[in-house]
A tleap script that builds the chain and sets N, CA, C and O, in Angstrom:
source leaprc.protein.ff14SB
mol = sequence {
  NMET ASN ILE PRO ASN LYS PRO ILE THR SER
  GLY GLN SER THR THR LYS GLU LEU TRP ILE
  GLY MET VAL GLU VAL ARG ALA ALA ARG ALA
  THR ASP ILE LEU ALA ASP ALA LYS GLY ALA
  PHE VAL ASN LEU VAL THR TRP THR SER GLU
  LYS ASN GLU PHE LYS ASN SER ALA GLU LEU
  VAL LEU GLY ASN LEU GLY LEU LEU VAL VAL
  GLY ILE GLU ASN PRO GLU PRO VAL SER VAL
  ARG ARG GLU LYS ALA GLU LEU GLU ASP GLU
  ILE GLU ASP MET VAL ALA ARG ALA GLU ASN
  ASN PRO ASN ALA ILE ILE TYR GLY THR PHE
  HIE THR TRP THR ARG ASP ASP CALA
}
set mol.1.N position { -10.870 -6.850 63.151 }
set mol.1.CA position { -10.407 -7.743 64.169 }
set mol.1.C position { -11.454 -8.822 64.376 }
set mol.1.O position { -12.641 -8.511 64.473 }
set mol.2.N position { -11.053 -10.062 64.445 }
set mol.2.CA position { -11.936 -11.190 64.687 }
set mol.2.C position { -11.499 -11.914 65.946 }
set mol.2.O position { -10.313 -11.942 66.275 }
set mol.3.N position { -12.451 -12.497 66.644 }
set mol.3.CA position { -12.170 -13.278 67.839 }
set mol.3.C position { -12.740 -14.666 67.628 }
set mol.3.O position { -13.936 -14.807 67.372 }
set mol.4.N position { -11.896 -15.715 67.732 }
set mol.4.CA position { -12.433 -17.063 67.576 }
set mol.4.C position { -13.416 -17.375 68.690 }
set mol.4.O position { -13.207 -16.991 69.841 }
set mol.5.N position { -14.472 -18.062 68.347 }
set mol.5.CA position { -15.477 -18.460 69.311 }
set mol.5.C position { -15.248 -19.920 69.666 }
set mol.5.O position { -14.448 -20.600 69.024 }
set mol.6.N position { -15.943 -20.401 70.681 }
set mol.6.CA position { -15.838 -21.806 71.058 }
set mol.6.C position { -16.335 -22.670 69.907 }
set mol.6.O position { -17.222 -22.250 69.164 }
set mol.7.N position { -15.775 -23.881 69.745 }
set mol.7.CA position { -16.251 -24.764 68.681 }
set mol.7.C position { -17.731 -25.090 68.856 }
set mol.7.O position { -18.218 -25.251 69.975 }
set mol.8.N position { -18.439 -25.185 67.723 }
set mol.8.CA position { -19.832 -25.589 67.779 }
set mol.8.C position { -19.912 -27.096 67.671 }
set mol.8.O position { -18.893 -27.740 67.421 }
set mol.9.N position { -21.077 -27.678 67.848 }
set mol.9.CA position { -21.224 -29.127 67.957 }
set mol.9.C position { -20.691 -29.890 66.751 }
set mol.9.O position { -20.293 -31.044 66.906 }
set mol.10.N position { -20.666 -29.319 65.588 }
set mol.10.CA position { -20.195 -30.031 64.408 }
set mol.10.C position { -18.677 -30.127 64.354 }
set mol.10.O position { -18.121 -30.742 63.445 }
set mol.11.N position { -18.008 -29.518 65.328 }
set mol.11.CA position { -16.553 -29.549 65.339 }
set mol.11.C position { -15.940 -28.350 64.643 }
set mol.11.O position { -14.732 -28.133 64.739 }
set mol.12.N position { -16.754 -27.564 63.940 }
set mol.12.CA position { -16.269 -26.352 63.303 }
set mol.12.C position { -16.308 -25.227 64.319 }
set mol.12.O position { -16.993 -25.330 65.337 }
set mol.13.N position { -15.593 -24.171 64.055 }
set mol.13.CA position { -15.678 -23.027 64.943 }
set mol.13.C position { -16.229 -21.838 64.172 }
set mol.13.O position { -16.088 -21.747 62.952 }
set mol.14.N position { -16.845 -20.948 64.893 }
set mol.14.CA position { -17.333 -19.719 64.289 }
set mol.14.C position { -16.383 -18.606 64.692 }
set mol.14.O position { -15.662 -18.719 65.684 }
set mol.15.N position { -16.388 -17.550 63.929 }
set mol.15.CA position { -15.546 -16.406 64.248 }
set mol.15.C position { -16.436 -15.211 64.479 }
set mol.15.O position { -17.243 -14.843 63.625 }
set mol.16.N position { -16.280 -14.604 65.647 }
set mol.16.CA position { -17.037 -13.408 65.954 }
set mol.16.C position { -16.300 -12.198 65.407 }
set mol.16.O position { -15.071 -12.166 65.362 }
set mol.17.N position { -17.070 -11.211 64.995 }
set mol.17.CA position { -16.507 -9.941 64.566 }
set mol.17.C position { -17.436 -8.837 65.035 }
set mol.17.O position { -18.575 -9.098 65.422 }
set mol.18.N position { -16.958 -7.620 65.000 }
set mol.18.CA position { -17.781 -6.494 65.414 }
set mol.18.C position { -18.894 -6.253 64.403 }
set mol.18.O position { -18.654 -6.154 63.199 }
set mol.19.N position { -20.111 -6.161 64.916 }
set mol.19.CA position { -21.288 -5.869 64.109 }
set mol.19.C position { -21.900 -4.565 64.597 }
set mol.19.O position { -21.696 -4.146 65.736 }
set mol.20.N position { -22.650 -3.939 63.708 }
set mol.20.CA position { -23.385 -2.723 64.032 }
set mol.20.C position { -24.800 -2.839 63.496 }
set mol.20.O position { -25.037 -3.487 62.477 }
set mol.21.N position { -25.729 -2.212 64.183 }
set mol.21.CA position { -27.100 -2.149 63.717 }
set mol.21.C position { -27.818 -1.005 64.403 }
set mol.21.O position { -27.393 -0.536 65.460 }
set mol.22.N position { -28.911 -0.557 63.795 }
set mol.22.CA position { -29.759 0.485 64.378 }
set mol.22.C position { -30.936 -0.233 65.030 }
set mol.22.O position { -31.668 -0.976 64.376 }
set mol.23.N position { -31.105 0.002 66.334 }
set mol.23.CA position { -32.125 -0.700 67.106 }
set mol.23.C position { -33.249 0.271 67.463 }
set mol.23.O position { -33.002 1.364 67.972 }
set mol.24.N position { -34.483 -0.144 67.189 }
set mol.24.CA position { -35.651 0.634 67.600 }
set mol.24.C position { -36.129 0.094 68.932 }
set mol.24.O position { -36.294 -1.115 69.093 }
set mol.25.N position { -36.355 0.993 69.898 }
set mol.25.CA position { -36.780 0.587 71.233 }
set mol.25.C position { -38.013 1.362 71.682 }
set mol.25.O position { -38.294 2.466 71.214 }
set mol.26.N position { -38.728 0.746 72.597 }
set mol.26.CA position { -39.857 1.362 73.303 }
set mol.26.C position { -39.654 1.052 74.785 }
set mol.26.O position { -38.903 0.142 75.137 }
set mol.27.N position { -40.318 1.802 75.640 }
set mol.27.CA position { -40.209 1.548 77.074 }
set mol.27.C position { -40.999 0.290 77.436 }
set mol.27.O position { -42.184 0.183 77.118 }
set mol.28.N position { -40.338 -0.659 78.100 }
set mol.28.CA position { -40.997 -1.862 78.584 }
set mol.28.C position { -41.579 -1.611 79.973 }
set mol.28.O position { -42.535 -2.265 80.390 }
set mol.29.N position { -40.984 -0.656 80.676 }
set mol.29.CA position { -41.436 -0.238 82.006 }
set mol.29.C position { -41.002 1.221 82.166 }
set mol.29.O position { -40.298 1.754 81.308 }
set mol.30.N position { -41.406 1.854 83.232 }
set mol.30.CA position { -41.007 3.247 83.461 }
set mol.30.C position { -39.481 3.344 83.465 }
set mol.30.O position { -38.800 2.611 84.182 }
set mol.31.N position { -38.961 4.258 82.654 }
set mol.31.CA position { -37.514 4.415 82.545 }
set mol.31.C position { -37.169 5.869 82.260 }
set mol.31.O position { -37.871 6.557 81.519 }
set mol.32.N position { -36.082 6.321 82.858 }
set mol.32.CA position { -35.618 7.685 82.614 }
set mol.32.C position { -34.956 7.822 81.242 }
set mol.32.O position { -34.808 8.933 80.734 }
set mol.33.N position { -34.563 6.717 80.653 }
set mol.33.CA position { -33.859 6.745 79.366 }
set mol.33.C position { -34.695 7.462 78.308 }
set mol.33.O position { -34.183 8.307 77.574 }
set mol.34.N position { -35.985 7.123 78.232 }
set mol.34.CA position { -36.845 7.718 77.208 }
set mol.34.C position { -37.660 8.895 77.717 }
set mol.34.O position { -38.208 9.652 76.915 }
set mol.35.N position { -37.756 9.069 79.036 }
set mol.35.CA position { -38.562 10.142 79.631 }
set mol.35.C position { -39.968 10.095 79.038 }
set mol.35.O position { -40.656 9.085 79.183 }
set mol.36.N position { -40.414 11.175 78.366 }
set mol.36.CA position { -41.762 11.225 77.792 }
set mol.36.C position { -41.818 10.759 76.340 }
set mol.36.O position { -42.881 10.803 75.720 }
set mol.37.N position { -40.705 10.318 75.798 }
set mol.37.CA position { -40.668 9.904 74.395 }
set mol.37.C position { -41.451 8.606 74.193 }
set mol.37.O position { -41.562 7.784 75.104 }
set mol.38.N position { -41.984 8.439 73.000 }
set mol.38.CA position { -42.721 7.219 72.646 }
set mol.38.C position { -41.773 6.071 72.312 }
set mol.38.O position { -42.113 4.901 72.488 }
set mol.39.N position { -40.591 6.416 71.832 }
set mol.39.CA position { -39.615 5.407 71.449 }
set mol.39.C position { -38.340 6.078 70.999 }
set mol.39.O position { -38.206 7.300 71.061 }
set mol.40.N position { -37.390 5.252 70.539 }
set mol.40.CA position { -36.105 5.801 70.110 }
set mol.40.C position { -35.412 4.830 69.168 }
set mol.40.O position { -35.741 3.646 69.102 }
set mol.41.N position { -34.446 5.368 68.447 }
set mol.41.CA position { -33.507 4.582 67.666 }
set mol.41.C position { -32.138 4.782 68.295 }
set mol.41.O position { -31.815 5.878 68.754 }
set mol.42.N position { -31.332 3.722 68.318 }
set mol.42.CA position { -29.994 3.799 68.884 }
set mol.42.C position { -29.080 2.849 68.117 }
set mol.42.O position { -29.464 1.721 67.810 }
set mol.43.N position { -27.865 3.313 67.809 }
set mol.43.CA position { -26.869 2.435 67.196 }
set mol.43.C position { -26.272 1.541 68.277 }
set mol.43.O position { -26.083 1.965 69.417 }
set mol.44.N position { -25.981 0.304 67.906 }
set mol.44.CA position { -25.399 -0.653 68.837 }
set mol.44.C position { -24.268 -1.399 68.146 }
set mol.44.O position { -24.402 -1.806 66.992 }
set mol.45.N position { -23.160 -1.577 68.846 }
set mol.45.CA position { -21.997 -2.312 68.341 }
set mol.45.C position { -21.693 -3.442 69.315 }
set mol.45.O position { -21.636 -3.221 70.525 }
set mol.46.N position { -21.500 -4.638 68.801 }
set mol.46.CA position { -21.165 -5.788 69.645 }
set mol.46.C position { -20.458 -6.862 68.825 }
set mol.46.O position { -20.487 -6.845 67.594 }
set mol.47.N position { -19.827 -7.789 69.526 }
set mol.47.CA position { -19.181 -8.935 68.887 }
set mol.47.C position { -20.216 -10.016 68.646 }
set mol.47.O position { -20.938 -10.399 69.566 }
set mol.48.N position { -20.296 -10.509 67.425 }
set mol.48.CA position { -21.224 -11.577 67.096 }
set mol.48.C position { -20.789 -12.262 65.807 }
set mol.48.O position { -19.881 -11.803 65.115 }
set mol.49.N position { -21.448 -13.353 65.508 }
set mol.49.CA position { -21.167 -14.046 64.254 }
set mol.49.C position { -22.409 -14.134 63.367 }
set mol.49.O position { -22.338 -14.618 62.238 }
set mol.50.N position { -23.562 -13.658 63.891 }
set mol.50.CA position { -24.776 -13.703 63.074 }
set mol.50.C position { -25.869 -12.810 63.645 }
set mol.50.O position { -25.770 -12.340 64.778 }
set mol.51.N position { -26.927 -12.577 62.841 }
set mol.51.CA position { -27.984 -11.613 63.168 }
set mol.51.C position { -28.734 -11.935 64.453 }
set mol.51.O position { -28.997 -11.039 65.255 }
set mol.52.N position { -29.083 -13.204 64.660 }
set mol.52.CA position { -29.849 -13.557 65.865 }
set mol.52.C position { -29.050 -13.300 67.135 }
set mol.52.O position { -29.607 -12.881 68.150 }
set mol.53.N position { -27.762 -13.548 67.082 }
set mol.53.CA position { -26.915 -13.275 68.236 }
set mol.53.C position { -26.818 -11.765 68.484 }
set mol.53.O position { -26.782 -11.325 69.633 }
set mol.54.N position { -26.776 -10.979 67.413 }
set mol.54.CA position { -26.800 -9.519 67.542 }
set mol.54.C position { -28.080 -9.094 68.257 }
set mol.54.O position { -28.040 -8.287 69.185 }
set mol.55.N position { -29.206 -9.636 67.825 }
set mol.55.CA position { -30.494 -9.311 68.445 }
set mol.55.C position { -30.498 -9.686 69.918 }
set mol.55.O position { -30.969 -8.908 70.748 }
set mol.56.N position { -29.985 -10.858 70.257 }
set mol.56.CA position { -29.940 -11.293 71.653 }
set mol.56.C position { -29.109 -10.335 72.503 }
set mol.56.O position { -29.491 -10.020 73.629 }
set mol.57.N position { -27.980 -9.872 71.977 }
set mol.57.CA position { -27.134 -8.925 72.709 }
set mol.57.C position { -27.859 -7.595 72.910 }
set mol.57.O position { -27.793 -6.999 73.985 }
set mol.58.N position { -28.551 -7.137 71.865 }
set mol.58.CA position { -29.311 -5.889 71.965 }
set mol.58.C position { -30.398 -6.016 73.029 }
set mol.58.O position { -30.570 -5.121 73.855 }
set mol.59.N position { -31.125 -7.124 73.008 }
set mol.59.CA position { -32.194 -7.333 73.987 }
set mol.59.C position { -31.635 -7.416 75.406 }
set mol.59.O position { -32.275 -6.945 76.347 }
set mol.60.N position { -30.469 -7.999 75.572 }
set mol.60.CA position { -29.854 -8.114 76.887 }
set mol.60.C position { -29.524 -6.746 77.472 }
set mol.60.O position { -29.982 -6.406 78.563 }
set mol.61.N position { -28.735 -5.965 76.752 }
set mol.61.CA position { -28.278 -4.690 77.310 }
set mol.61.C position { -29.405 -3.663 77.380 }
set mol.61.O position { -29.512 -2.939 78.370 }
set mol.62.N position { -30.233 -3.585 76.367 }
set mol.62.CA position { -31.305 -2.590 76.367 }
set mol.62.C position { -32.445 -3.004 77.292 }
set mol.62.O position { -33.107 -2.148 77.879 }
set mol.63.N position { -32.676 -4.295 77.426 }
set mol.63.CA position { -33.669 -4.794 78.383 }
set mol.63.C position { -33.308 -4.421 79.809 }
set mol.63.O position { -34.186 -4.124 80.619 }
set mol.64.N position { -32.017 -4.435 80.119 }
set mol.64.CA position { -31.559 -4.030 81.447 }
set mol.64.C position { -31.803 -2.548 81.710 }
set mol.64.O position { -31.783 -2.111 82.861 }
set mol.65.N position { -32.031 -1.773 80.656 }
set mol.65.CA position { -32.346 -0.352 80.784 }
set mol.65.C position { -33.858 -0.109 80.828 }
set mol.65.O position { -34.302 1.038 80.885 }
set mol.66.N position { -34.645 -1.187 80.801 }
set mol.66.CA position { -36.094 -1.056 80.811 }
set mol.66.C position { -36.688 -0.829 79.443 }
set mol.66.O position { -37.799 -0.314 79.319 }
set mol.67.N position { -35.945 -1.215 78.401 }
set mol.67.CA position { -36.393 -0.994 77.030 }
set mol.67.C position { -36.699 -2.304 76.327 }
set mol.67.O position { -36.082 -3.331 76.605 }
set mol.68.N position { -37.645 -2.257 75.425 }
set mol.68.CA position { -38.050 -3.390 74.611 }
set mol.68.C position { -37.550 -3.169 73.193 }
set mol.68.O position { -37.804 -2.116 72.607 }
set mol.69.N position { -36.850 -4.136 72.638 }
set mol.69.CA position { -36.388 -4.046 71.253 }
set mol.69.C position { -37.578 -4.328 70.334 }
set mol.69.O position { -38.170 -5.407 70.376 }
set mol.70.N position { -37.915 -3.345 69.507 }
set mol.70.CA position { -39.043 -3.452 68.585 }
set mol.70.C position { -38.572 -3.925 67.212 }
set mol.70.O position { -39.274 -4.670 66.528 }
set mol.71.N position { -37.390 -3.491 66.821 }
set mol.71.CA position { -36.852 -3.874 65.525 }
set mol.71.C position { -35.381 -3.526 65.424 }
set mol.71.O position { -34.852 -2.730 66.199 }
set mol.72.N position { -34.735 -4.144 64.446 }
set mol.72.CA position { -33.319 -3.874 64.199 }
set mol.72.C position { -33.146 -3.659 62.701 }
set mol.72.O position { -33.557 -4.491 61.892 }
set mol.73.N position { -32.533 -2.533 62.340 }
set mol.73.CA position { -32.297 -2.212 60.942 }
set mol.73.C position { -30.830 -2.422 60.590 }
set mol.73.O position { -29.934 -1.997 61.319 }
set mol.74.N position { -30.606 -3.076 59.477 }
set mol.74.CA position { -29.286 -3.246 58.878 }
set mol.74.C position { -28.208 -3.794 59.815 }
set mol.74.O position { -27.125 -3.213 59.890 }
set mol.75.N position { -28.469 -4.898 60.533 }
set mol.75.CA position { -27.382 -5.475 61.323 }
set mol.75.C position { -26.371 -6.123 60.380 }
set mol.75.O position { -26.731 -6.948 59.540 }
set mol.76.N position { -25.114 -5.742 60.527 }
set mol.76.CA position { -24.080 -6.261 59.640 }
set mol.76.C position { -22.712 -6.052 60.274 }
set mol.76.O position { -22.570 -5.249 61.196 }
set mol.77.N position { -21.709 -6.769 59.786 }
set mol.77.CA position { -20.353 -6.541 60.301 }
set mol.77.C position { -19.906 -5.102 60.054 }
set mol.77.O position { -20.235 -4.504 59.029 }
set mol.78.N position { -19.158 -4.561 60.999 }
set mol.78.CA position { -18.624 -3.203 60.854 }
set mol.78.C position { -17.798 -3.099 59.577 }
set mol.78.O position { -17.837 -2.075 58.895 }
set mol.79.N position { -17.050 -4.153 59.248 }
set mol.79.CA position { -16.217 -4.134 58.038 }
set mol.79.C position { -17.060 -3.942 56.779 }
set mol.79.O position { -16.635 -3.257 55.849 }
set mol.80.N position { -18.241 -4.536 56.741 }
set mol.80.CA position { -19.150 -4.382 55.602 }
set mol.80.C position { -19.697 -2.961 55.561 }
set mol.80.O position { -19.778 -2.357 54.492 }
set mol.81.N position { -20.072 -2.427 56.714 }
set mol.81.CA position { -20.607 -1.064 56.781 }
set mol.81.C position { -19.559 -0.060 56.307 }
set mol.81.O position { -19.886 0.902 55.612 }
set mol.82.N position { -18.292 -0.284 56.687 }
set mol.82.CA position { -17.226 0.640 56.284 }
set mol.82.C position { -17.008 0.630 54.773 }
set mol.82.O position { -16.582 1.636 54.205 }
set mol.83.N position { -17.295 -0.494 54.115 }
set mol.83.CA position { -17.160 -0.559 52.658 }
set mol.83.C position { -18.216 0.302 51.976 }
set mol.83.O position { -17.992 0.801 50.873 }
set mol.84.N position { -19.362 0.478 52.622 }
set mol.84.CA position { -20.477 1.224 52.045 }
set mol.84.C position { -20.365 2.724 52.277 }
set mol.84.O position { -20.733 3.523 51.416 }
set mol.85.N position { -19.857 3.099 53.442 }
set mol.85.CA position { -19.833 4.523 53.800 }
set mol.85.C position { -18.853 4.766 54.935 }
set mol.85.O position { -18.468 3.847 55.657 }
set mol.86.N position { -18.463 6.013 55.073 }
set mol.86.CA position { -17.617 6.412 56.192 }
set mol.86.C position { -18.486 6.455 57.451 }
set mol.86.O position { -19.603 6.973 57.423 }
set mol.87.N position { -17.974 5.913 58.541 }
set mol.87.CA position { -18.728 5.885 59.788 }
set mol.87.C position { -18.636 7.234 60.498 }
set mol.87.O position { -17.604 7.905 60.457 }
set mol.88.N position { -19.721 7.612 61.141 }
set mol.88.CA position { -19.755 8.844 61.927 }
set mol.88.C position { -18.777 8.733 63.091 }
set mol.88.O position { -18.419 7.629 63.503 }
set mol.89.N position { -18.352 9.865 63.617 }
set mol.89.CA position { -17.393 9.878 64.727 }
set mol.89.C position { -17.899 9.102 65.937 }
set mol.89.O position { -17.137 8.359 66.555 }
set mol.90.N position { -19.179 9.264 66.283 }
set mol.90.CA position { -19.725 8.550 67.439 }
set mol.90.C position { -19.618 7.037 67.243 }
set mol.90.O position { -19.280 6.309 68.176 }
set mol.91.N position { -19.904 6.572 66.037 }
set mol.91.CA position { -19.838 5.135 65.773 }
set mol.91.C position { -18.396 4.656 65.783 }
set mol.91.O position { -18.114 3.581 66.312 }
set mol.92.N position { -17.483 5.421 65.216 }
set mol.92.CA position { -16.060 5.057 65.264 }
set mol.92.C position { -15.585 4.941 66.722 }
set mol.92.O position { -14.809 4.048 67.060 }
set mol.93.N position { -16.062 5.851 67.572 }
set mol.93.CA position { -15.720 5.796 68.994 }
set mol.93.C position { -16.273 4.521 69.631 }
set mol.93.O position { -15.579 3.874 70.415 }
set mol.94.N position { -17.504 4.157 69.306 }
set mol.94.CA position { -18.107 2.931 69.842 }
set mol.94.C position { -17.299 1.708 69.411 }
set mol.94.O position { -17.032 0.816 70.216 }
set mol.95.N position { -16.915 1.675 68.138 }
set mol.95.CA position { -16.115 0.559 67.611 }
set mol.95.C position { -14.774 0.482 68.338 }
set mol.95.O position { -14.345 -0.600 68.739 }
set mol.96.N position { -14.120 1.616 68.507 }
set mol.96.CA position { -12.821 1.651 69.192 }
set mol.96.C position { -12.942 1.143 70.624 }
set mol.96.O position { -12.063 0.427 71.104 }
set mol.97.N position { -14.025 1.508 71.308 }
set mol.97.CA position { -14.228 1.054 72.685 }
set mol.97.C position { -14.490 -0.438 72.753 }
set mol.97.O position { -14.150 -1.074 73.750 }
set mol.98.N position { -15.086 -1.012 71.718 }
set mol.98.CA position { -15.435 -2.436 71.713 }
set mol.98.C position { -14.312 -3.342 71.202 }
set mol.98.O position { -14.298 -4.534 71.508 }
set mol.99.N position { -13.379 -2.796 70.434 }
set mol.99.CA position { -12.383 -3.615 69.741 }
set mol.99.C position { -11.612 -4.580 70.640 }
set mol.99.O position { -11.380 -5.723 70.248 }
set mol.100.N position { -11.223 -4.160 71.800 }
set mol.100.CA position { -10.399 -5.013 72.660 }
set mol.100.C position { -11.186 -5.683 73.776 }
set mol.100.O position { -10.594 -6.228 74.708 }
set mol.101.N position { -12.509 -5.649 73.695 }
set mol.101.CA position { -13.349 -6.271 74.709 }
set mol.101.C position { -14.345 -7.204 74.037 }
set mol.101.O position { -15.368 -6.746 73.527 }
set mol.102.N position { -14.064 -8.513 74.027 }
set mol.102.CA position { -14.946 -9.462 73.333 }
set mol.102.C position { -16.336 -9.579 73.958 }
set mol.102.O position { -17.216 -10.213 73.375 }
set mol.103.N position { -16.550 -8.982 75.129 }
set mol.103.CA position { -17.864 -9.010 75.772 }
set mol.103.C position { -18.617 -7.692 75.599 }
set mol.103.O position { -19.696 -7.519 76.165 }
set mol.104.N position { -18.063 -6.775 74.831 }
set mol.104.CA position { -18.641 -5.435 74.705 }
set mol.104.C position { -19.982 -5.451 73.975 }
set mol.104.O position { -20.172 -6.137 72.971 }
set mol.105.N position { -20.894 -4.664 74.526 }
set mol.105.CA position { -22.154 -4.313 73.866 }
set mol.105.C position { -22.285 -2.814 74.093 }
set mol.105.O position { -22.669 -2.377 75.178 }
set mol.106.N position { -21.967 -2.032 73.075 }
set mol.106.CA position { -21.885 -0.583 73.207 }
set mol.106.C position { -23.044 0.058 72.446 }
set mol.106.O position { -23.269 -0.239 71.272 }
set mol.107.N position { -23.777 0.939 73.129 }
set mol.107.CA position { -24.849 1.658 72.452 }
set mol.107.C position { -24.526 3.139 72.443 }
set mol.107.O position { -23.785 3.640 73.290 }
set mol.108.N position { -25.100 3.831 71.463 }
set mol.108.CA position { -24.826 5.253 71.292 }
set mol.108.C position { -25.955 6.122 71.804 }
set mol.108.O position { -26.653 5.764 72.753 }
set mol.109.N position { -26.126 7.264 71.168 }
set mol.109.CA position { -27.137 8.245 71.535 }
set mol.109.C position { -28.532 7.734 71.187 }
set mol.109.O position { -28.742 7.159 70.119 }
set mol.110.N position { -29.483 7.947 72.096 }
set mol.110.CA position { -30.873 7.593 71.833 }
set mol.110.C position { -31.527 8.752 71.085 }
set mol.110.O position { -31.605 9.868 71.599 }
set mol.111.N position { -31.995 8.479 69.871 }
set mol.111.CA position { -32.690 9.467 69.050 }
set mol.111.C position { -34.187 9.210 69.230 }
set mol.111.O position { -34.742 8.273 68.656 }
set mol.112.N position { -34.827 10.056 70.035 }
set mol.112.CA position { -36.203 9.814 70.457 }
set mol.112.C position { -37.219 10.527 69.583 }
set mol.112.O position { -36.899 11.450 68.834 }
set mol.113.N position { -38.456 10.063 69.708 }
set mol.113.CA position { -39.586 10.747 69.091 }
set mol.113.C position { -40.730 10.779 70.107 }
set mol.113.O position { -40.829 9.913 70.977 }
set mol.114.N position { -41.575 11.775 69.983 }
set mol.114.CA position { -42.648 11.955 70.956 }
set mol.114.C position { -44.023 11.689 70.382 }
set mol.114.O position { -44.996 11.623 71.133 }
set mol.115.N position { -44.135 11.533 69.070 }
set mol.115.CA position { -45.436 11.264 68.443 }
set mol.115.C position { -45.434 9.912 67.794 }
set mol.115.O position { -44.425 9.464 67.250 }
set mol.116.N position { -46.600 9.251 67.858 }
set mol.116.CA position { -46.850 8.024 67.125 }
set mol.116.C position { -47.956 8.306 66.130 }
set mol.116.O position { -49.092 8.559 66.531 }
set mol.117.N position { -47.656 8.271 64.858 }
set mol.117.CA position { -48.649 8.555 63.840 }
set mol.117.C position { -49.336 7.291 63.329 }
set mol.117.O position { -50.151 7.343 62.408 }
set mol.118.N position { -48.995 6.158 63.938 }
set mol.118.CA position { -49.558 4.888 63.469 }
set mol.118.C position { -51.002 4.725 63.834 }
set mol.118.O position { -51.611 3.707 63.506 }
savepdb mol mol.pdb
quit
C-alpha cells in the first residue's frame, strides 16, 4: 500500500510506503523502558519515502520515550523485506496496525543487553 505525499518544490510528488528497520537505542535520560539495561534493539515500522525520514520518525517516537537513537540497521520498504524473507508474526502485526494509518510509527519488543564490551 502506498500513500501519496504532498508535492515537493520541483512539482513532483513522492510516494510514501511502509518501511521497516532495526533501531539501536540507549537511554537519553532515566527511563523505565530500559530499566538497568545498557541499550536495546527494536524493530520499527512507519510510513516514509526515504532513509532520513525513517530516522527522523524513529528519533521522534523513541525520543519521547527517553531514548537516543544510536543506529539504524537495514531500513527499507516492507515490500523489499518481504521479498528477502518471511516476516515474523510480531512484525506482520506491526505492519497490519500501520497499514491504514499514514501517521503510524509502530515499534516492537525492546531486545535489551546489560553489558557493554566496548
